[in-house]
N, C-alpha and C positions, 0 to 999 in steps of 0.2 A: 624338261621334256615338253612335248605338245600333245595333241590329240589326233585321232583319225576318225573317219566316217566310213561306214560300210552300208551299202544299199543294194537292193535287188530290183531287176527290171525284166520285162518281157514275160513270156509264158513260163510257169513254174516247172519243177520236176520233183521227183521223190527224193533227190539227194542234194538239192540246191542249198538247203540249210546246213549241210555238212561242211561246205566251204566256209560259210559264216562261222560255224562252230570252230573250224580250224584257225581262222584269223583270231578269234577271241582267245582260244587256248594258247596259241603261239605268243600272244601278248602277255598272257599270264606267266608263261615260262621265260620269256625274254621281254620284259616291259619296255618296249620302245616308246610307247605312248602312255600318257597318264590316264586317258579315257578312250574307250572304244565306243563311239556313238553309232547306233543303228538308225539310218535314215528311213522313215516310214514312207512307203509307196514311192520308192525310187527318187528320181530327180524332182518329181512333184513335191514330195515331202521335204526334200532339202530346200527347195525354193520357199516353202512355207514354214521352214524351221521346225519340223516335227521330228523329234528324236527320242530314242530311249537309250539309257546307259547300260551297256552290256559288259562293262569292265569286270565286275565281280561275280560273274556267272559261276554257279557251283559246278562241280564235276557231274553230279546227277543231272542238272539242267542242261549241261553240255551234251551228255549222252542222249537225253530225250530229244534235244534239238536235232541231232543227227538223224534220228529215225522219223522226224516229223515231216510230212509231205508239204508241198506247196511253199510259197514264200512267206516265212514267218514274219518278215518285216513288211510284207505287202509289196505289191508290184505296181507298175504303171506302163502305159504305152505312149509316154510323152516323147515327142520328137523335138530334140534340141536343134533348132535351126541356127545355122552359122551366121545368118544375117540379123538374128534377133539379139542384138547387143544387150538388151535389158536382162535377159536370162543369165548370160555369162557374168555380167556385173553383179547380179544378185547372188549367184553361187559363190563367187570369190568373196563377196561381202560377208556371206554367212560363214564361210570357212574361216575368215579372219575373226569374226565375232566369237566363234567357238574354238578358236586357236587350233583348227584342224589343218595339219600340213599335208595329210594324205587322204585320198578318197579311193576306196576299193569299190568297184562296180561289178556286180555279179550278173551276167546276162549273156545274150546271144549276139548275133550280127549287129543289130541296131544299137545294143548297149556298148559294143566295142567302138561304134561310131561316136557315141557320146564321150568315151574315154579319149579318143583321138581328137575330137573337136575341142575339148577342154584343155588338152595338152597344147594344141596348136594356138589356142587363144593365149595361154600363159606365156608361151614362147614369143608370140607376136608382140605382147605387151611387156616383155621383160620381167615377168613374174617368175622368180626362180625358187620361191619357198613354198610352192604348192605342187603336188604330184598326183597323178591319176593312174590307177592300175586296174586292168581288166582281168576278171576271173571268169572263164568260160563256163557256160552251161547251155545245153539244149538237148531235148530228147530227139530232135530231128537229125542230130549228128552231121549238120551241114556247115560246120565252121571250117574255114580254110586254115592250113598250117599246123593243125594238131592231129595226132593219130586218131583220136576220137574225143567226143565231148562228154564231160560228166553229165549223167542223166540218161544217156542213150542206153547204157548197159541194163539198167533197171527196167526201163520201158520195154526194151527188147525181151527181157526175161518174162515180163508180165504178158506181153503179146503172144509169145510162143507158148507159154503155159496155158493161157486162156484158150487159144486155138486147139491145142492138144486135148484139153478137157472137153471142149465143145465137140470135137471129133468123136470122143468116146460116147457122148450123149447121142449124137445124130445116128451113129452106126448101130444103135441097139435095134433099129427097125430092119425088117427083111428087105430084100432087093425089090420087092413089089412096090415099095414106097420110094419112088424116085424123088430126089431132093437136092437142091443146090444151097449150100451154106455160104453166105458172103460176109466177110469181115472187112470193115472199113477202118483204116488207120489214118492218123494225121500224116502230114507231109505235103506241103504246098508245091515245092519245087524239087525236093529230093526224096527218093523212095527208101531210105534206110530203114524206117520203121516197118513198112510193108515187107521189105526183104527179110527183116528179122523173124517174121512169122515162120519162115522156112526152117528155122532151127527146130521147129516141132516135128518136121519130117512128114507132115500130112498135107502140105499145100499142093493142090493140083494145078491151079491157075493163079499167076501173079501179075497184077496190073499196076504199073508204077508211072510216075511222071516222066522218067527218062526216055523210054521208047514211046512213040506216039500211040494213041489208042486206035486200033483198027477193029471196028465193031464186028465185021464179018469174021475176022480171024479169031477174035476172042470167043464169039458165040460158037464157032466151029469147034474150038478146043473144048469148051464146056459140053457141047453136044456129044463129042466123042467120049469124054470122060463119063457122062451119065449113062451112055449106052454100054460102056465097058463094065462099070461097077455100081450103077444106080445112084451113087452119091458123088458130089463134086464139091470140093472145098476151094473157094476163091478168096483171095486177099486183094483188096484194091486200096490204093492210096487216094486220099481226098483230092490230090492234085492231078489225077489222071485226065488227060486232055487229047483232043484231036490234033491232026497235023497243022491246022490253022491256029492252034493255041487255045481254042475254046475248051473250057472245062466241061466234062460230060455232065457235071451237076450244075451247069451254068444258068439255071432258070432265072433267078433274081439275085444275082451276086452283086454285092457292094464292095467297097474298099475300106480298109482300116486307115488309121491316121498316117501310116507309113506308105500308103498306096498299094498295099498287098490285098489281093482278093480274099474276101471272107468266104471260106469254103465249107463243105459238108454236104452230104447227100449223094455222093458218088455211088455208094452201095445201093441206094434206092433206085437211082437212075439205071444201074446195071440190072437190077431185079426186073424193072419194067421191060427192058429190052429182052430179057430171057423169057418172061411170060408172054409178051406180045409175039415173039418169034415162034413160040411153041416148043422151044428147046427142052423145057422141063415144066411140069404143071405146078411145082411147089418150090418156093424159095424162102429162106429165112435170112434176115439181115441183122447183123450186129454192128453197130457203130460204137467203137470204143470211146469216142469223145474224150472227155477230160480224165477218164479213169486211167488211161495209159500213162499219164504224167503225175497222177496223184495216188496211185496204189502202192503205198510205201511198205506194206507187209511183203511185197514181192521184190524188195530191194536186192540188188546184187551186192554181195560183200565186196567184191572187187570195185564196183562202182562207188559205193559210199566211202570206202577207204581212200580211193584215189581223190575223191572230191574233198575229203577232209584234209588230206596231205597237200592238196593244191592250195588250200587256205594257208597252211603252214608256210608253204613256199612263197606265196604272195607277200606275207608278212615279213619274211626274211629278206626278200628283195627290196622291200620298202625302207630298209635301214640305210640304203644308199640314197643320199639326197638328190642325186642326178637321175634316179630311176623313175621315169614317167612316160606316159603314152604307150605303154607296152601291155601285152597280155601274157599270162602264164599259160603254157601249153604242155601237152604230154607227147612224149616220143617213146615208141616201143623199143626196148633194148634188144640189141642183136648180139651182145657179147655174153649172154647167158642162155642156158637151155630152157629154163622155165620162163613163163610169161612174167614180164616186169616192165615198168615204165620209169622214165626219168623226166624231170621237169625242166623246161627251158623257157626262154622268152622270145617273143617276136613283136614287131611293131603292130599296134592295134589297128592302124589304118590299112594294114595288109590283110586284115580279117573283115573289117567293117564293109557291109554292103556287098559281099561276095557270097556265092553259094557253092558248096562242095557237093557235087552230085554223086549218086551211086555209080560206080564204074560200069560202063556198058559191057566191058569184057567179063564182068562177073555175072552177067545175065545169060540164062539159057534161051535158046530159040523157042519161038511159039508160046511165049508166056508160061513156060514150064517151071520157072523158079530161078535159083541161083547156083553158081558153081561151088565146088568144094573149097576153092580159095576164099570165097566170100564167107563160107561157114567157118573156116579156120580163123579168119579175121575176127568174127563176132563171138565165137565160143568162149574165149578167155574173159570177155567182158561181162558175162552173165554168171560167172562162177561164185559159189558160196552164198550163204544166207546169214546175215547178222543176227545175233541174239536180240530179239525184240523185247523191250521192257513193257510189261503189261500192267494195267490198272483196272480193276473191276471187270476183268474179262476182256477188255479191249486194249489195243495198243496205246501206250501212254504218249500223248502229244503235247507239244508246247502250245499254250494258248497264244494265238497270233498277237504279236506285240501291238499291232494297230487296233486290236480289239480290247486290249487290257487297259489297266489304269497306271501304267508305268511311264507314260510320256512325260519327259522332263519339261519344266517351264521354260518358255522362251527367255533368252537373255536380253 
């Protein structure tokens, strides 16, 4: 037998480690590989030969890993450039040195591009004994080809729960206290996270990236809501933008290594518009920031279970020596009454660098929220709560491998 490498990339989620746990558990049940090496900090760690050996993980460690938020192996935003031959040569050199025939890469759009690029390189150079498999994750739910992405369900549950609880708080005051509450969610190009807030049933105004931002219409909608019931609950995506593509929070925006705009501040920008216009004298803004992807005690049981099983499926598919350049995806079953999914595969390059937007037909007019069809799509994804293992009154978490002393010596 030989070995495999598992690494994580991009923005984390509260269930990303469940896929890692699934791969490790699958190899313990069916030992295709002698060693399961965890690459620290994604491609960057692989390039620098930074690994931990996860092969003999105990059942308790596996259970704790599943409920641990963020990327236990560490992440990166490293862009693997196809014309940078040295990176490709180094990765294949490292895989040969550690006798790793398979690399599992857990991530989003850009990570699937890495899987596709490595597979293309292997094919181009006649390398048939190395394979690359993508395991999807993203709270943004913007991956093409899959019914939904692991991580979205838990983030949606957290967002809807948080808004519902804030609604309870704001409404304790009488109608004489007029107030607009603004919640900002992540979502550069797709508004799935903002839309998920509507599962709370208390969203009055929903502003997303898909329909362009019309300042006058949004303010008119907020004004009507405040006049009707004194309080208005607004959810806005960080990617909200005008017709010309300018983000409403575009004060001093820069770009990340992938050319994506670094966003944040849409809620504050809208607050200023409301106060300047005199629509309401009081606003409160909550930017969920990283909490929406790291609040693991709000995990959806459906989400963490599917993420774990996706890891099992990826490991199973890797037993085929010709299986490479593909992503494991989820498909909602239509042959059963109760919600369930099945796992299938698609080419990684059909996912890489594409964005799955929130369907416009699932949006109500005048920024009033989402349709029942959209709610029916999202509801199954937030169901159930896993039993959380506790330690000293807090959830028990895996000490991040990149912070521990488990790193193996370079060969």
